[in-house]
N, CA, C, O and the ligand as a Tripos MOL2 file, in Angstrom:
@<TRIPOS>MOLECULE
protein
  305   303    77     0     0
PROTEIN
NO_CHARGES

@<TRIPOS>ATOM
      1 N         -58.9120  179.3460   14.8720 N.3       1 MET1
      2 CA        -57.7170  180.0270   15.3380 C.3       1 MET1
      3 C         -57.8880  181.6180   15.1660 C.2       1 MET1
      4 O         -58.5870  182.1010   14.2740 O.2       1 MET1
      5 N         -57.2530  182.3050   16.0130 N.am      2 LEU2
      6 CA        -57.2820  183.7620   15.9060 C.3       2 LEU2
      7 C         -56.1950  184.2850   15.0150 C.2       2 LEU2
      8 O         -55.0760  183.7720   15.0220 O.2       2 LEU2
      9 N         -56.4970  185.2550   14.2820 N.am      3 LYS3
     10 CA        -55.3920  185.8400   13.3480 C.3       3 LYS3
     11 C         -54.8520  187.1180   13.9470 C.2       3 LYS3
     12 O         -54.8550  188.1690   13.3050 O.2       3 LYS3
     13 N         -54.3980  187.0260   15.1530 N.am      4 ILE4
     14 CA        -53.7660  188.1970   15.8030 C.3       4 ILE4
     15 C         -52.3880  187.8780   16.4220 C.2       4 ILE4
     16 O         -52.0880  186.8040   16.9430 O.2       4 ILE4
     17 N         -51.6130  188.9310   16.2950 N.am      5 LYS5
     18 CA        -50.2260  188.7420   16.8320 C.3       5 LYS5
     19 C         -49.9950  188.8090   18.3570 C.2       5 LYS5
     20 O         -49.0380  188.2700   18.9110 O.2       5 LYS5
     21 N         -50.9100  189.4840   18.9560 N.am      6 GLU6
     22 CA        -50.7930  189.6900   20.4570 C.3       6 GLU6
     23 C         -52.1670  189.9500   20.9430 C.2       6 GLU6
     24 O         -53.1160  190.0980   20.1730 O.2       6 GLU6
     25 N         -52.2650  190.0060   22.3170 N.am      7 CYS7
     26 CA        -53.5250  190.3020   22.9550 C.3       7 CYS7
     27 C         -53.7770  191.7590   22.7410 C.2       7 CYS7
     28 O         -52.9010  192.5670   23.0470 O.2       7 CYS7
     29 N         -54.9500  192.1590   22.2200 N.am      8 PRO8
     30 CA        -55.2800  193.5320   22.0970 C.3       8 PRO8
     31 C         -55.4950  194.3010   23.3760 C.2       8 PRO8
     32 O         -55.5180  195.5320   23.3580 O.2       8 PRO8
     33 N         -55.6510  193.6150   24.4760 N.am      9 TYR9
     34 CA        -55.9280  194.2000   25.7980 C.3       9 TYR9
     35 C         -54.6160  194.4320   26.5210 C.2       9 TYR9
     36 O         -54.3190  195.5610   26.9120 O.2       9 TYR9
     37 N         -53.8720  193.4500   26.6950 N.am     10 CYS10
     38 CA        -52.6150  193.5390   27.5590 C.3      10 CYS10
     39 C         -51.3550  193.4510   26.7300 C.2      10 CYS10
     40 O         -50.2580  193.5940   27.2700 O.2      10 CYS10
     41 N         -51.4730  193.2230   25.4500 N.am     11 HIS11
     42 CA        -50.3090  193.1280   24.4580 C.3      11 HIS11
     43 C         -49.3490  191.9880   24.7950 C.2      11 HIS11
     44 O         -48.1740  191.9790   24.4270 O.2      11 HIS11
     45 N         -49.9230  191.0330   25.5160 N.am     12 SER12
     46 CA        -49.1040  189.8030   25.8210 C.3      12 SER12
     47 C         -48.9850  188.8980   24.5740 C.2      12 SER12
     48 O         -49.9320  188.7680   23.7980 O.2      12 SER12
     49 N         -47.8040  188.2780   24.4000 N.am     13 LYS13
     50 CA        -47.7020  187.4270   23.2170 C.3      13 LYS13
     51 C         -47.5700  185.9220   23.7890 C.2      13 LYS13
     52 O         -47.0450  185.0330   23.1190 O.2      13 LYS13
     53 N         -48.0470  185.7290   24.9710 N.am     14 ASP14
     54 CA        -48.0010  184.4130   25.5790 C.3      14 ASP14
     55 C         -48.9550  183.3570   24.9030 C.2      14 ASP14
     56 O         -48.6640  182.1610   24.8910 O.2      14 ASP14
     57 N         -50.0180  183.8170   24.3870 N.am     15 GLY15
     58 CA        -50.8480  182.8840   23.7910 C.3      15 GLY15
     59 C         -52.2710  182.9950   24.3480 C.2      15 GLY15
     60 O         -52.5480  183.8560   25.1830 O.2      15 GLY15
     61 N         -53.1770  182.1140   23.8820 N.am     16 TYR16
     62 CA        -54.5010  182.1730   24.3540 C.3      16 TYR16
     63 C         -55.0110  180.8230   24.5410 C.2      16 TYR16
     64 O         -54.3610  179.8550   24.1470 O.2      16 TYR16
     65 N         -56.2460  180.6930   25.1750 N.am     17 TYR17
     66 CA        -56.6530  179.3790   25.4230 C.3      17 TYR17
     67 C         -58.2620  179.2470   25.2230 C.2      17 TYR17
     68 O         -59.0010  180.2150   25.0430 O.2      17 TYR17
     69 N         -58.6470  178.0120   25.2800 N.am     18 GLN18
     70 CA        -60.0900  177.7360   25.1390 C.3      18 GLN18
     71 C         -60.3970  176.8850   26.4490 C.2      18 GLN18
     72 O         -59.6320  175.9990   26.8280 O.2      18 GLN18
     73 N         -61.4350  177.1810   27.0340 N.am     19 LYS19
     74 CA        -61.7590  176.5170   28.2440 C.3      19 LYS19
     75 C         -62.3890  175.1240   27.9110 C.2      19 LYS19
     76 O         -63.1760  175.0280   26.9690 O.2      19 LYS19
     77 N         -62.0580  174.0810   28.6520 N.am     20 ILE20
     78 CA        -62.5900  172.8000   28.3660 C.3      20 ILE20
     79 C         -63.1230  172.2410   29.6320 C.2      20 ILE20
     80 O         -62.4050  172.1760   30.6300 O.2      20 ILE20
     81 N         -64.3460  171.8360   29.6300 N.am     21 THR21
     82 CA        -65.0160  171.1940   30.8220 C.3      21 THR21
     83 C         -65.2490  169.7280   30.5510 C.2      21 THR21
     84 O         -65.8860  169.2680   29.6030 O.2      21 THR21
     85 N         -64.5940  169.0040   31.5920 N.am     22 TYR22
     86 CA        -64.7660  167.5570   31.4530 C.3      22 TYR22
     87 C         -65.8680  167.1640   32.3650 C.2      22 TYR22
     88 O         -65.9780  167.7030   33.4660 O.2      22 TYR22
     89 N         -66.7450  166.1840   31.9270 N.am     23 SER23
     90 CA        -67.6960  165.7130   32.9060 C.3      23 SER23
     91 C         -67.9190  164.2520   32.6560 C.2      23 SER23
     92 O         -67.6320  163.6910   31.5990 O.2      23 SER23
     93 N         -68.4370  163.6940   33.6780 N.am     24 GLY24
     94 CA        -68.6990  162.1810   33.5950 C.3      24 GLY24
     95 C         -68.4160  161.5900   34.9090 C.2      24 GLY24
     96 O         -67.9370  162.2250   35.8480 O.2      24 GLY24
     97 N         -68.7500  160.2830   34.9360 N.am     25 ASN25
     98 CA        -68.4820  159.5050   36.1640 C.3      25 ASN25
     99 C         -67.7250  158.3050   35.8360 C.2      25 ASN25
    100 O         -67.9630  157.6790   34.8030 O.2      25 ASN25
    101 N         -66.7950  157.9430   36.6910 N.am     26 GLY26
    102 CA        -66.0590  156.7660   36.4060 C.3      26 GLY26
    103 C         -65.9200  155.8910   37.6220 C.2      26 GLY26
    104 O         -66.4690  156.2250   38.6710 O.2      26 GLY26
    105 N         -65.2530  154.8520   37.5350 N.am     27 ILE27
    106 CA        -65.0130  154.0660   38.7680 C.3      27 ILE27
    107 C         -63.5800  153.7530   38.8700 C.2      27 ILE27
    108 O         -62.8950  153.6300   37.8550 O.2      27 ILE27
    109 N         -63.0800  153.6150   40.1060 N.am     28 TYR28
    110 CA        -61.7530  153.1490   40.2860 C.3      28 TYR28
    111 C         -61.7750  151.8370   41.0500 C.2      28 TYR28
    112 O         -62.3720  151.7990   42.1260 O.2      28 TYR28
    113 N         -61.2300  150.8740   40.6220 N.am     29 ARG29
    114 CA        -61.4290  149.4900   41.2460 C.3      29 ARG29
    115 C         -60.2560  149.1610   42.1610 C.2      29 ARG29
    116 O         -59.0950  149.4440   41.8660 O.2      29 ARG29
    117 N         -60.6180  148.5480   43.2870 N.am     30 TYR30
    118 CA        -59.6540  148.0660   44.2880 C.3      30 TYR30
    119 C         -59.8380  146.5090   44.3830 C.2      30 TYR30
    120 O         -60.9590  145.9990   44.3770 O.2      30 TYR30
    121 N         -58.7480  145.8240   44.4670 N.am     31 GLY31
    122 CA        -58.7900  144.4220   44.6910 C.3      31 GLY31
    123 C         -58.9000  144.0730   46.2260 C.2      31 GLY31
    124 O         -58.5250  144.8690   47.0870 O.2      31 GLY31
    125 N         -59.4250  142.8590   46.5110 N.am     32 PHE32
    126 CA        -59.5120  142.5320   47.9230 C.3      32 PHE32
    127 C         -58.1120  141.9490   48.3580 C.2      32 PHE32
    128 O         -57.3310  141.5810   47.4810 O.2      32 PHE32
    129 N         -57.8160  141.8670   49.5420 N.am     33 ILE33
    130 CA        -56.5940  141.2730   50.1650 C.3      33 ILE33
    131 C         -56.6470  139.7100   49.8390 C.2      33 ILE33
    132 O         -57.6510  139.0290   50.0490 O.2      33 ILE33
    133 N         -55.5100  139.2400   49.3270 N.am     34 ASN34
    134 CA        -55.3840  137.8610   48.8690 C.3      34 ASN34
    135 C         -54.8570  137.0310   50.0230 C.2      34 ASN34
    136 O         -54.6280  137.5900   51.0960 O.2      34 ASN34
    137 N         -54.6530  135.7510   49.8700 N.am     35 ASP35
    138 CA        -54.2770  134.8180   50.8810 C.3      35 ASP35
    139 C         -52.9810  135.2160   51.5320 C.2      35 ASP35
    140 O         -52.8050  134.9370   52.7180 O.2      35 ASP35
    141 N         -52.0560  135.8530   50.8320 N.am     36 ILE36
    142 CA        -50.7750  136.1740   51.5030 C.3      36 ILE36
    143 C         -50.7750  137.6270   51.9610 C.2      36 ILE36
    144 O         -49.7110  138.2250   52.1250 O.2      36 ILE36
    145 N         -51.9700  138.2050   52.1700 N.am     37 GLY37
    146 CA        -52.0440  139.4930   52.7500 C.3      37 GLY37
    147 C         -51.7690  140.7180   51.9420 C.2      37 GLY37
    148 O         -51.6760  141.8380   52.4430 O.2      37 GLY37
    149 N         -51.6380  140.4490   50.6230 N.am     38 GLU38
    150 CA        -51.4430  141.6070   49.7200 C.3      38 GLU38
    151 C         -52.6670  141.9340   48.8960 C.2      38 GLU38
    152 O         -53.4970  141.0900   48.5560 O.2      38 GLU38
    153 N         -52.7200  143.2550   48.5920 N.am     39 GLN39
    154 CA        -53.9300  143.6270   47.8020 C.3      39 GLN39
    155 C         -53.7420  143.2450   46.4180 C.2      39 GLN39
    156 O         -52.6920  143.5330   45.8430 O.2      39 GLN39
    157 N         -54.7570  142.5670   45.7890 N.am     40 GLU40
    158 CA        -54.6580  142.2040   44.4010 C.3      40 GLU40
    159 C         -54.8850  143.5120   43.6220 C.2      40 GLU40
    160 O         -55.7070  144.3830   43.9080 O.2      40 GLU40
    161 N         -53.9670  143.5070   42.5270 N.am     41 SER41
    162 CA        -54.0800  144.6670   41.6750 C.3      41 SER41
    163 C         -55.0660  144.4690   40.5790 C.2      41 SER41
    164 O         -55.1480  143.3600   40.0510 O.2      41 SER41
    165 N         -55.8210  145.4550   40.1960 N.am     42 ILE42
    166 CA        -56.8740  145.4270   39.2130 C.3      42 ILE42
    167 C         -56.6610  146.4190   38.1310 C.2      42 ILE42
    168 O         -56.2180  147.5310   38.4180 O.2      42 ILE42
    169 N         -56.9400  146.1040   36.9340 N.am     43 GLU43
    170 CA        -56.7830  146.9780   35.7850 C.3      43 GLU43
    171 C         -57.7300  148.1980   35.8990 C.2      43 GLU43
    172 O         -58.9440  148.0990   36.0760 O.2      43 GLU43
    173 N         -57.0540  149.3480   35.7800 N.am     44 ASN44
    174 CA        -57.8960  150.5630   35.8090 C.3      44 ASN44
    175 C         -57.6510  151.4620   34.4410 C.2      44 ASN44
    176 O         -57.8340  152.6800   34.4460 O.2      44 ASN44
    177 N         -57.2920  150.8610   33.4740 N.am     45 GLY45
    178 CA        -56.7850  151.4930   32.2400 C.3      45 GLY45
    179 C         -57.9960  152.2380   31.5290 C.2      45 GLY45
    180 O         -57.7570  153.1170   30.7010 O.2      45 GLY45
    181 N         -59.2370  151.8960   31.8420 N.am     46 ASP46
    182 CA        -60.3140  152.5300   31.1900 C.3      46 ASP46
    183 C         -60.9330  153.7470   31.9320 C.2      46 ASP46
    184 O         -61.9350  154.3130   31.4930 O.2      46 ASP46
    185 N         -60.3200  154.1180   33.0380 N.am     47 MET47
    186 CA        -60.7630  155.1010   34.0040 C.3      47 MET47
    187 C         -61.3220  156.4060   33.2670 C.2      47 MET47
    188 O         -62.3270  156.9740   33.6950 O.2      47 MET47
    189 N         -60.6740  156.8260   32.2160 N.am     48 TYR48
    190 CA        -61.0750  158.0450   31.6060 C.3      48 TYR48
    191 C         -61.9840  157.9630   30.4900 C.2      48 TYR48
    192 O         -62.4220  158.9590   29.9140 O.2      48 TYR48
    193 N         -62.2950  156.6400   30.1550 N.am     49 ASP49
    194 CA        -63.1100  156.4760   28.9990 C.3      49 ASP49
    195 C         -64.5290  156.9620   29.0750 C.2      49 ASP49
    196 O         -65.2090  157.1050   28.0590 O.2      49 ASP49
    197 N         -64.9980  157.2310   30.3550 N.am     50 TYR50
    198 CA        -66.3910  157.6560   30.6570 C.3      50 TYR50
    199 C         -66.5100  159.1600   30.4900 C.2      50 TYR50
    200 O         -67.6250  159.6750   30.4080 O.2      50 TYR50
    201 N         -65.3900  159.8850   30.4370 N.am     51 LEU51
    202 CA        -65.3470  161.3520   30.4250 C.3      51 LEU51
    203 C         -65.8670  161.9390   29.0830 C.2      51 LEU51
    204 O         -65.5910  161.4030   28.0100 O.2      51 LEU51
    205 N         -66.5730  162.9750   29.1710 N.am     52 SER52
    206 CA        -66.7950  163.6950   27.9170 C.3      52 SER52
    207 C         -66.3620  165.1180   28.0830 C.2      52 SER52
    208 O         -66.2800  165.6180   29.2050 O.2      52 SER52
    209 N         -66.0690  165.8110   26.9400 N.am     53 SER53
    210 CA        -65.5600  167.1840   27.1760 C.3      53 SER53
    211 C         -66.3700  168.0930   26.3610 C.2      53 SER53
    212 O         -66.9500  167.7290   25.3390 O.2      53 SER53
    213 N         -66.3970  169.2790   26.8320 N.am     54 LYS54
    214 CA        -67.1820  170.4370   26.1260 C.3      54 LYS54
    215 C         -66.1810  171.6730   26.0960 C.2      54 LYS54
    216 O         -65.6890  172.0940   27.1430 O.2      54 LYS54
    217 N         -65.9180  172.1980   24.9470 N.am     55 SER55
    218 CA        -65.0600  173.3920   24.9220 C.3      55 SER55
    219 C         -65.9110  174.6960   24.8430 C.2      55 SER55
    220 O         -67.0540  174.7200   24.3860 O.2      55 SER55
    221 N         -65.2500  175.7680   25.3290 N.am     56 SER56
    222 CA        -65.9090  177.0050   25.4500 C.3      56 SER56
    223 C         -66.0890  177.5910   23.9740 C.2      56 SER56
    224 O         -65.4250  177.2250   23.0040 O.2      56 SER56
    225 N         -67.0380  178.5050   23.9600 N.am     57 LYS57
    226 CA        -67.3350  179.3030   22.6180 C.3      57 LYS57
    227 C         -66.3210  180.3620   22.3090 C.2      57 LYS57
    228 O         -66.2330  180.8550   21.1850 O.2      57 LYS57
    229 N         -65.5330  180.7200   23.3460 N.am     58 TYR58
    230 CA        -64.5550  181.8290   23.1500 C.3      58 TYR58
    231 C         -63.1630  181.4140   23.4470 C.2      58 TYR58
    232 O         -62.9230  180.4780   24.2100 O.2      58 TYR58
    233 N         -62.1940  182.1450   22.8140 N.am     59 TYR59
    234 CA        -60.8310  182.1060   23.2140 C.3      59 TYR59
    235 C         -60.5830  183.0920   24.2260 C.2      59 TYR59
    236 O         -61.2420  184.1320   24.2400 O.2      59 TYR59
    237 N         -59.6150  182.8370   25.1470 N.am     60 TYR60
    238 CA        -59.2470  183.8410   26.2110 C.3      60 TYR60
    239 C         -57.8160  184.0270   26.2640 C.2      60 TYR60
    240 O         -57.0870  183.0780   25.9760 O.2      60 TYR60
    241 N         -57.3540  185.0910   26.5850 N.am     61 CYS61
    242 CA        -55.9400  185.5090   26.6590 C.3      61 CYS61
    243 C         -55.2940  184.7940   27.9220 C.2      61 CYS61
    244 O         -55.8250  184.8200   29.0320 O.2      61 CYS61
    245 N         -54.1420  184.1770   27.6520 N.am     62 LEU62
    246 CA        -53.5640  183.4460   28.7630 C.3      62 LEU62
    247 C         -53.0870  184.3720   29.8060 C.2      62 LEU62
    248 O         -52.9630  183.9670   30.9620 O.2      62 LEU62
    249 N         -52.8120  185.5790   29.4800 N.am     63 ASN63
    250 CA        -52.2160  186.6200   30.4120 C.3      63 ASN63
    251 C         -53.3310  187.3510   31.3090 C.2      63 ASN63
    252 O         -53.3000  187.3970   32.5390 O.2      63 ASN63
    253 N         -54.3010  187.9050   30.5050 N.am     64 CYS64
    254 CA        -55.3050  188.7260   31.2490 C.3      64 CYS64
    255 C         -56.6900  188.1010   31.2870 C.2      64 CYS64
    256 O         -57.6260  188.6740   31.8440 O.2      64 CYS64
    257 N         -56.8110  186.9450   30.7020 N.am     65 ASN65
    258 CA        -58.1090  186.1470   30.7170 C.3      65 ASN65
    259 C         -59.3300  186.8750   30.0310 C.2      65 ASN65
    260 O         -60.4850  186.4950   30.2200 O.2      65 ASN65
    261 N         -59.0240  187.8830   29.2700 N.am     66 LYS66
    262 CA        -60.1030  188.6050   28.4780 C.3      66 LYS66
    263 C         -60.4750  187.7110   27.1790 C.2      66 LYS66
    264 O         -59.6510  187.0630   26.5330 O.2      66 LYS66
    265 N         -61.7520  187.7850   26.9340 N.am     67 ARG67
    266 CA        -62.1870  187.0730   25.7040 C.3      67 ARG67
    267 C         -61.5970  187.7850   24.4740 C.2      67 ARG67
    268 O         -61.6210  189.0050   24.3130 O.2      67 ARG67
    269 N         -61.0810  186.9160   23.6500 N.am     68 LEU68
    270 CA        -60.4120  187.4040   22.4480 C.3      68 LEU68
    271 C         -61.2080  187.2630   21.1880 C.2      68 LEU68
    272 O         -61.0920  188.0430   20.2430 O.2      68 LEU68
    273 N         -62.0110  186.2500   21.2110 N.am     69 GLY69
    274 CA        -62.8300  186.0010   20.0100 C.3      69 GLY69
    275 C         -63.5880  184.6640   20.0380 C.2      69 GLY69
    276 O         -63.3370  183.7620   20.8370 O.2      69 GLY69
    277 N         -64.5090  184.6240   19.1170 N.am     70 LEU70
    278 CA        -65.4040  183.4260   19.0750 C.3      70 LEU70
    279 C         -64.7250  182.2330   18.3840 C.2      70 LEU70
    280 O         -64.0780  182.3700   17.3460 O.2      70 LEU70
    281 N         -64.8970  181.0790   18.9960 N.am     71 VAL71
    282 CA        -64.3920  179.8860   18.3090 C.3      71 VAL71
    283 C         -65.3670  179.4410   17.1250 C.2      71 VAL71
    284 O         -66.5820  179.3210   17.2770 O.2      71 VAL71
    285 N         -64.7520  179.2330   16.0420 N.am     72 GLU72
    286 CA        -65.5580  178.8110   14.8560 C.3      72 GLU72
    287 C         -66.2510  177.5410   15.1630 C.2      72 GLU72
    288 O         -65.6870  176.6210   15.7560 O.2      72 GLU72
    289 N         -67.5010  177.4940   14.7490 N.am     73 LYS73
    290 CA        -68.3750  176.2600   15.1830 C.3      73 LYS73
    291 C         -67.8100  174.9430   14.8340 C.2      73 LYS73
    292 O         -67.8190  174.0460   15.6770 O.2      73 LYS73
    293 N         -67.2980  174.7510   13.6090 N.am     74 GLU74
    294 CA        -66.8750  173.3940   13.2080 C.3      74 GLU74
    295 C         -65.7040  172.8930   14.0180 C.2      74 GLU74
    296 O         -65.4100  171.6980   13.9980 O.2      74 GLU74
    297 N         -65.0110  173.7980   14.7500 N.am     75 LYS75
    298 CA        -63.7850  173.3940   15.4970 C.3      75 LYS75
    299 C         -64.1300  172.9660   16.9590 C.2      75 LYS75
    300 O         -63.2540  172.5100   17.6950 O.2      75 LYS75
    301 N         -65.3720  173.1160   17.3470 N.am     76 ARG76
    302 CA        -65.6990  172.8080   18.6920 C.3      76 ARG76
    303 C         -65.9640  171.4050   18.9150 C.2      76 ARG76
    304 O         -66.2600  171.0030   20.0400 O.2      76 ARG76
    305 ZN        -54.3700  189.7980   27.4550 Zn       77 ZN77
@<TRIPOS>BOND
     1     1     2 1
     2     2     3 1
     3     3     4 2
     4     3     5 am
     5     5     6 1
     6     6     7 1
     7     7     8 2
     8     7     9 am
     9     9    10 1
    10    10    11 1
    11    11    12 2
    12    11    13 am
    13    13    14 1
    14    14    15 1
    15    15    16 2
    16    15    17 am
    17    17    18 1
    18    18    19 1
    19    19    20 2
    20    19    21 am
    21    21    22 1
    22    22    23 1
    23    23    24 2
    24    23    25 am
    25    25    26 1
    26    26    27 1
    27    27    28 2
    28    27    29 am
    29    29    30 1
    30    30    31 1
    31    31    32 2
    32    31    33 am
    33    33    34 1
    34    34    35 1
    35    35    36 2
    36    35    37 am
    37    37    38 1
    38    38    39 1
    39    39    40 2
    40    39    41 am
    41    41    42 1
    42    42    43 1
    43    43    44 2
    44    43    45 am
    45    45    46 1
    46    46    47 1
    47    47    48 2
    48    47    49 am
    49    49    50 1
    50    50    51 1
    51    51    52 2
    52    51    53 am
    53    53    54 1
    54    54    55 1
    55    55    56 2
    56    55    57 am
    57    57    58 1
    58    58    59 1
    59    59    60 2
    60    59    61 am
    61    61    62 1
    62    62    63 1
    63    63    64 2
    64    63    65 am
    65    65    66 1
    66    66    67 1
    67    67    68 2
    68    67    69 am
    69    69    70 1
    70    70    71 1
    71    71    72 2
    72    71    73 am
    73    73    74 1
    74    74    75 1
    75    75    76 2
    76    75    77 am
    77    77    78 1
    78    78    79 1
    79    79    80 2
    80    79    81 am
    81    81    82 1
    82    82    83 1
    83    83    84 2
    84    83    85 am
    85    85    86 1
    86    86    87 1
    87    87    88 2
    88    87    89 am
    89    89    90 1
    90    90    91 1
    91    91    92 2
    92    91    93 am
    93    93    94 1
    94    94    95 1
    95    95    96 2
    96    95    97 am
    97    97    98 1
    98    98    99 1
    99    99   100 2
   100    99   101 am
   101   101   102 1
   102   102   103 1
   103   103   104 2
   104   103   105 am
   105   105   106 1
   106   106   107 1
   107   107   108 2
   108   107   109 am
   109   109   110 1
   110   110   111 1
   111   111   112 2
   112   111   113 am
   113   113   114 1
   114   114   115 1
   115   115   116 2
   116   115   117 am
   117   117   118 1
   118   118   119 1
   119   119   120 2
   120   119   121 am
   121   121   122 1
   122   122   123 1
   123   123   124 2
   124   123   125 am
   125   125   126 1
   126   126   127 1
   127   127   128 2
   128   127   129 am
   129   129   130 1
   130   130   131 1
   131   131   132 2
   132   131   133 am
   133   133   134 1
   134   134   135 1
   135   135   136 2
   136   135   137 am
   137   137   138 1
   138   138   139 1
   139   139   140 2
   140   139   141 am
   141   141   142 1
   142   142   143 1
   143   143   144 2
   144   143   145 am
   145   145   146 1
   146   146   147 1
   147   147   148 2
   148   147   149 am
   149   149   150 1
   150   150   151 1
   151   151   152 2
   152   151   153 am
   153   153   154 1
   154   154   155 1
   155   155   156 2
   156   155   157 am
   157   157   158 1
   158   158   159 1
   159   159   160 2
   160   159   161 am
   161   161   162 1
   162   162   163 1
   163   163   164 2
   164   163   165 am
   165   165   166 1
   166   166   167 1
   167   167   168 2
   168   167   169 am
   169   169   170 1
   170   170   171 1
   171   171   172 2
   172   171   173 am
   173   173   174 1
   174   174   175 1
   175   175   176 2
   176   175   177 am
   177   177   178 1
   178   178   179 1
   179   179   180 2
   180   179   181 am
   181   181   182 1
   182   182   183 1
   183   183   184 2
   184   183   185 am
   185   185   186 1
   186   186   187 1
   187   187   188 2
   188   187   189 am
   189   189   190 1
   190   190   191 1
   191   191   192 2
   192   191   193 am
   193   193   194 1
   194   194   195 1
   195   195   196 2
   196   195   197 am
   197   197   198 1
   198   198   199 1
   199   199   200 2
   200   199   201 am
   201   201   202 1
   202   202   203 1
   203   203   204 2
   204   203   205 am
   205   205   206 1
   206   206   207 1
   207   207   208 2
   208   207   209 am
   209   209   210 1
   210   210   211 1
   211   211   212 2
   212   211   213 am
   213   213   214 1
   214   214   215 1
   215   215   216 2
   216   215   217 am
   217   217   218 1
   218   218   219 1
   219   219   220 2
   220   219   221 am
   221   221   222 1
   222   222   223 1
   223   223   224 2
   224   223   225 am
   225   225   226 1
   226   226   227 1
   227   227   228 2
   228   227   229 am
   229   229   230 1
   230   230   231 1
   231   231   232 2
   232   231   233 am
   233   233   234 1
   234   234   235 1
   235   235   236 2
   236   235   237 am
   237   237   238 1
   238   238   239 1
   239   239   240 2
   240   239   241 am
   241   241   242 1
   242   242   243 1
   243   243   244 2
   244   243   245 am
   245   245   246 1
   246   246   247 1
   247   247   248 2
   248   247   249 am
   249   249   250 1
   250   250   251 1
   251   251   252 2
   252   251   253 am
   253   253   254 1
   254   254   255 1
   255   255   256 2
   256   255   257 am
   257   257   258 1
   258   258   259 1
   259   259   260 2
   260   259   261 am
   261   261   262 1
   262   262   263 1
   263   263   264 2
   264   263   265 am
   265   265   266 1
   266   266   267 1
   267   267   268 2
   268   267   269 am
   269   269   270 1
   270   270   271 1
   271   271   272 2
   272   271   273 am
   273   273   274 1
   274   274   275 1
   275   275   276 2
   276   275   277 am
   277   277   278 1
   278   278   279 1
   279   279   280 2
   280   279   281 am
   281   281   282 1
   282   282   283 1
   283   283   284 2
   284   283   285 am
   285   285   286 1
   286   286   287 1
   287   287   288 2
   288   287   289 am
   289   289   290 1
   290   290   291 1
   291   291   292 2
   292   291   293 am
   293   293   294 1
   294   294   295 1
   295   295   296 2
   296   295   297 am
   297   297   298 1
   298   298   299 1
   299   299   300 2
   300   299   301 am
   301   301   302 1
   302   302   303 1
   303   303   304 2
@<TRIPOS>SUBSTRUCTURE
     1 MET1         2 RESIDUE 1 A MET
     2 LEU2         6 RESIDUE 1 A LEU
     3 LYS3        10 RESIDUE 1 A LYS
     4 ILE4        14 RESIDUE 1 A ILE
     5 LYS5        18 RESIDUE 1 A LYS
     6 GLU6        22 RESIDUE 1 A GLU
     7 CYS7        26 RESIDUE 1 A CYS
     8 PRO8        30 RESIDUE 1 A PRO
     9 TYR9        34 RESIDUE 1 A TYR
    10 CYS10       38 RESIDUE 1 A CYS
    11 HIS11       42 RESIDUE 1 A HIS
    12 SER12       46 RESIDUE 1 A SER
    13 LYS13       50 RESIDUE 1 A LYS
    14 ASP14       54 RESIDUE 1 A ASP
    15 GLY15       58 RESIDUE 1 A GLY
    16 TYR16       62 RESIDUE 1 A TYR
    17 TYR17       66 RESIDUE 1 A TYR
    18 GLN18       70 RESIDUE 1 A GLN
    19 LYS19       74 RESIDUE 1 A LYS
    20 ILE20       78 RESIDUE 1 A ILE
    21 THR21       82 RESIDUE 1 A THR
    22 TYR22       86 RESIDUE 1 A TYR
    23 SER23       90 RESIDUE 1 A SER
    24 GLY24       94 RESIDUE 1 A GLY
    25 ASN25       98 RESIDUE 1 A ASN
    26 GLY26      102 RESIDUE 1 A GLY
    27 ILE27      106 RESIDUE 1 A ILE
    28 TYR28      110 RESIDUE 1 A TYR
    29 ARG29      114 RESIDUE 1 A ARG
    30 TYR30      118 RESIDUE 1 A TYR
    31 GLY31      122 RESIDUE 1 A GLY
    32 PHE32      126 RESIDUE 1 A PHE
    33 ILE33      130 RESIDUE 1 A ILE
    34 ASN34      134 RESIDUE 1 A ASN
    35 ASP35      138 RESIDUE 1 A ASP
    36 ILE36      142 RESIDUE 1 A ILE
    37 GLY37      146 RESIDUE 1 A GLY
    38 GLU38      150 RESIDUE 1 A GLU
    39 GLN39      154 RESIDUE 1 A GLN
    40 GLU40      158 RESIDUE 1 A GLU
    41 SER41      162 RESIDUE 1 A SER
    42 ILE42      166 RESIDUE 1 A ILE
    43 GLU43      170 RESIDUE 1 A GLU
    44 ASN44      174 RESIDUE 1 A ASN
    45 GLY45      178 RESIDUE 1 A GLY
    46 ASP46      182 RESIDUE 1 A ASP
    47 MET47      186 RESIDUE 1 A MET
    48 TYR48      190 RESIDUE 1 A TYR
    49 ASP49      194 RESIDUE 1 A ASP
    50 TYR50      198 RESIDUE 1 A TYR
    51 LEU51      202 RESIDUE 1 A LEU
    52 SER52      206 RESIDUE 1 A SER
    53 SER53      210 RESIDUE 1 A SER
    54 LYS54      214 RESIDUE 1 A LYS
    55 SER55      218 RESIDUE 1 A SER
    56 SER56      222 RESIDUE 1 A SER
    57 LYS57      226 RESIDUE 1 A LYS
    58 TYR58      230 RESIDUE 1 A TYR
    59 TYR59      234 RESIDUE 1 A TYR
    60 TYR60      238 RESIDUE 1 A TYR
    61 CYS61      242 RESIDUE 1 A CYS
    62 LEU62      246 RESIDUE 1 A LEU
    63 ASN63      250 RESIDUE 1 A ASN
    64 CYS64      254 RESIDUE 1 A CYS
    65 ASN65      258 RESIDUE 1 A ASN
    66 LYS66      262 RESIDUE 1 A LYS
    67 ARG67      266 RESIDUE 1 A ARG
    68 LEU68      270 RESIDUE 1 A LEU
    69 GLY69      274 RESIDUE 1 A GLY
    70 LEU70      278 RESIDUE 1 A LEU
    71 VAL71      282 RESIDUE 1 A VAL
    72 GLU72      286 RESIDUE 1 A GLU
    73 LYS73      290 RESIDUE 1 A LYS
    74 GLU74      294 RESIDUE 1 A GLU
    75 LYS75      298 RESIDUE 1 A LYS
    76 ARG76      302 RESIDUE 1 A ARG
    77 ZN77       305 GROUP 0 **** ****
């Protein structure tokens, strides 16, 4: 975390963020049409289990998007 009370560039107190990139491939399943003409529903609860995430090395200001500081390694 950053130990600052506001953005040093734009003086906003809105907060700051870390960029997170999600990557991965998943599948979304569809059922075939059944005997009464309806589509069978299929469980898709594991859709996001294949995603992995990577967070940025820097924190950025929510307002002006400038880099505010380095993220400490152990928190990434
Ligand atoms: Zn700012």
